[in-house]
C-alpha positions in Angstrom: -15.9 -8.6 3.1 -13.8 -9.7 6.1 -10.5 -7.9 6.6 -11.4 -5.2 4.1 -11.2 -1.6 5.3 -12.4 1.1 2.9 -11.0 4.6 3.5 -13.9 6.8 2.6 -12.6 10.1 3.8 -13.9 12.9 1.5 -10.3 14.1 0.6 -9.3 10.6 -0.4 -12.3 10.1 -2.6 -11.9 13.6 -4.2 -8.3 12.9 -5.1 -9.1 9.4 -6.3 -11.8 10.8 -8.6 -9.3 13.2 -10.3 -6.8 10.3 -10.6 -9.4 8.1 -12.4 -10.0 10.8 -15.1 -8.3 9.8 -18.3 -7.4 13.4 -19.0 -5.4 13.9 -15.8 -1.7 14.5 -16.7 1.2 12.4 -15.7 2.5 15.1 -13.4 -0.8 15.6 -11.7 -1.4 11.9 -11.3 2.0 11.5 -9.7 1.4 14.4 -7.3 -2.0 13.1 -6.4 -0.7 9.6 -5.7 1.8 11.1 -3.3 -0.9 13.2 -1.6 -3.3 10.3 -1.3 -0.6 8.2 0.1 -0.3 10.6 3.0 -4.0 10.1 3.8 -4.0 6.4 3.4 -0.8 6.1 5.6 -2.6 8.0 8.3 -5.4 5.4 8.3 -3.3 2.2 8.0 -1.2 3.3 11.0 -4.0 4.7 13.1 -3.6 2.0 15.9 0.1 2.0 16.3 1.2 1.6 19.9 2.6 4.6 21.7 4.5 5.1 25.0 5.1 8.2 27.0 8.4 9.9 27.6 9.6 12.9 29.5 10.6 15.9 27.4 11.1 19.6 27.9 9.1 22.0 25.8 10.2 25.7 25.6 7.9 26.5 28.5 8.3 23.4 30.8 8.4 19.6 31.2 5.7 17.2 30.1 5.1 13.6 29.4 4.3 13.1 25.7 3.5 10.1 23.4 6.0 8.6 21.0 5.8 5.5 18.9 6.6 2.4 20.9 9.2 -0.2 20.0 10.6 -0.9 16.6 9.1 1.1 13.8 7.7 0.1 10.4 8.6 -1.6 7.2 7.0 -0.3 4.0 7.2 -3.0 1.3 6.8 -1.6 -2.2 5.7 -3.9 -5.0 7.6 -2.6 -8.0 7.1 -0.5 -9.9 3.8 1.2 -9.2 4.2 0.8 -5.4 6.9 3.4 -5.5 4.3 6.2 -5.9 2.6 5.2 -2.6 6.0 4.5 -0.9 7.2 8.1 -1.5 4.2 9.7 0.1 4.3 7.3 3.1 8.0 8.0 3.7 7.1 11.7 3.9 5.2 10.8 7.0 7.4 8.1 8.4 10.9 8.9 7.2 12.5 6.4 9.7 10.6 3.4 8.2 12.7 0.6 6.8 11.9 -0.2 3.1 11.5 -3.6 1.3 11.3 -3.8 -2.5 9.6 -6.7 -4.2 10.0 -6.9 -8.0 7.0 -8.7 -9.6 5.5 -8.4 -13.1 2.3 -9.9 -14.4 2.7 -12.4 -17.2 0.4 -11.0 -20.0 -0.8 -14.5 -21.0 -1.3 -16.3 -17.6 -1.7 -13.1 -15.4 0.5 -14.9 -12.9 3.1 -13.0 -10.9 6.8 -13.4 -12.0 9.4 -12.4 -9.4 12.6 -10.6 -10.5 13.8 -8.9 -7.3 13.4 -9.1 -3.6 15.2 -7.2 -0.8 13.8 -6.8 2.7 15.2 -5.8 6.2 16.5 -8.8 8.1 14.4 -7.9 11.2 11.1 -7.8 9.4 9.8 -10.3 11.9 10.1 -7.6 14.6 8.2 -4.9 12.7 4.8 -4.1 11.3 5.1 -4.5 7.5 2.8 -2.5 5.3 2.8 -3.8 1.7 1.9 -1.1 -0.9 0.7 -1.4 -4.5 -1.9 0.9 -6.1 -4.0 -1.9 -7.5 -5.4 -5.2 -6.1 -6.7 -6.7 -9.3 -6.1 -10.5 -9.7 -4.2 -10.4 -6.4 -1.5 -12.6 -7.9 1.3 -10.1 -7.2 0.0 -9.2 -3.8 -0.3 -12.8 -2.7 3.2 -13.6 -3.9 4.6 -10.5 -2.3 3.1 -11.2 1.1 4.2 -14.9 0.9 7.8 -13.7 0.3 7.7 -11.5 3.4 6.2 -14.3 5.5 9.0 -16.6 4.3 11.4 -13.9 5.6 9.7 -14.1 9.0 7.2 -11.2 8.8 4.2 -12.0 10.9 2.4 -8.7 11.3 1.4 -7.5 7.8 -1.1 -5.1 6.3 -1.8 -4.5 2.6 -2.5 -1.0 1.3 -3.9 -0.1 -2.2 -5.8 2.6 -4.0 -8.3 0.3 -5.7 -9.4 -3.3 -5.2 -11.5 -5.6 -7.3 -13.9 -8.1 -5.6 -12.2 -11.0 -7.3 -8.8 -9.9 -6.0 -10.0 -9.3 -2.4 -11.6 -12.8 -2.3 -8.4 -14.5 -3.6 -6.1 -12.5 -1.3 -8.3 -13.2 1.7 -8.3 -16.9 0.9 -4.5 -17.0 0.6 -3.7 -14.6 3.5 -6.7 -14.4 5.9 -4.5 -12.9 8.6 -3.6 -9.8 6.5 -6.1 -6.9 6.5 -6.6 -4.9 3.2 -6.8 -1.1 3.3 -8.2 0.5 0.1 -9.8 3.7 -1.1 -12.3 1.9 -3.2 -13.8 -1.5 -3.9 -14.6 -1.3 -7.6 -17.0 -3.2 -9.7 -15.1 -6.1 -11.3 -12.1 -7.3 -13.4 -12.3 -7.2 -17.2 -11.1 -10.0 -19.5 -7.6 -8.6 -19.4 -7.4 -8.5 -15.6 -7.8 -4.8 -15.2 -10.1 -3.2 -12.6 -13.3 -1.7 -13.9 -13.9 1.2 -13.8 -10.5 1.5 -12.2 -8.0 4.1 -13.4 -5.9 2.3 -16.0 -2.4 1.0 -15.4 -1.1 2.9 -12.4 2.5 2.4 -13.3 2.0 3.7 -16.9 0.1 6.7 -15.7 2.6 7.5 -13.0 5.6 7.3 -15.3 4.1 8.3 -18.6 4.8 4.9 -20.3 2.6 2.6 -22.3 
């Protein structure tokens, strides 16, 4: 599929397998989500521009690379996106953060917005939208559109799992936004959940039902 990047690193796949297991505890799931976020963040930022600056090491001067220009915005789709956000901020603590509150209507499966807050200079930054699941893609499509309306024009979407139906719908709505995921799963079931998936990421992360 166009614009779909699957992160197949063995450590990512190993941690994802443990997260899929229904017997994995809430504490373990939360810890693994943070750990896997580190690895996914590494991949989604692999091609960031750098520039060279002059510095002094303890043994002498050198020219060394540093990130060029304005940094990143991590845009978390509430509430499950917070698990990925925490791990990504471990690696890039200077990143700005946007929060997009959306929930899925259980009858229509459409995204309903209840909160939006983003940096005013999102147009000048790379924006990485994070949500563990790309299922129907309704929330992801709505979140990216809100950011585009704010002026963001360099956007990437990062998730743990994606369904083919969601990837297709997202790509149709936002063909300019690449999708990074750890797995393209089999399908959606009649309730809009990814199969085999890992259940509801938010519930598993917070111990709710």
